[in-house]
N, C-alpha and C positions, 0 to 999 in steps of 0.2 A: 504494500500500500504506500503510495507516495504521500508526501507531506501535505499536499493540498487536500487529498481525500481524508487524511487523518484529521485535519482541522474541521473539515465539513462534518464528518460523522461524530466527532467529539462534541461539536457545537449542537448537533441534533440531539444527542443523548442528554446533554446537560439541559437543553430546553425542555425535553420531555420530563425530566426529573423535576425541574422548576414547576412545570404545570401541575404535576401530580401533588407536589408538596403544598402548593397554594390551594389547590382544589380540595384537598383532604381536610384542610382547616384544623391541623393538629398542633399548631403553635410553632411551626417551623418556617414561618414566612420569611424571616431574615435569611435563613439558609437558602430558601427558594429564590429570593431576589439576588442573592450572591451568585447562585447558579445562572440566573438570567444574565447577569453582567458578564460572567465567564463565557456563556454561550454567545452573547452578542459580539464579544471580542473574537472568539474563534471563527464564527461564521463571517464576521466582518473582514477578517484577514483573508479567509477563503474567497470572499466576494471581490476583494481588492485584487488578489492574485489572478482571478479569473475574469476580471473586467465586468463584473455584474454590479453596475453602479446603483441600480434601483435597490437591490438587496443590501448593498453597503449603506445607503441612506436609511433603510429600514432598521438596520442593526444599530445605527447611531441613535435612533429613537428608542429602541429596546434597551440600549445601554443607559440612556437617560432615565427610562422608567425603572430600571434596576437600581440605579443610584437613589432615586426618589423613594422607592420602596424600602431600601435599606435604611435610609434616614428616618422614615416614618415609623418603622418597626423597631428601631434601636432603642 
């Protein structure tokens, strides 16, 4: 697996974990938003390397949402 695919799939996995932690409402929201931030970084790097500008902009928004969520739940 090349580096680009690794970033893509690690980003997908962390996004799935984020979604589950927040949806389960078990008090792990801070961890979930941290995973969202990590996911947006990983997928953002993948998008930049691949020239996927729309996805890159979307990941900047998700990173902002992750930071806001972390501050609100801290």
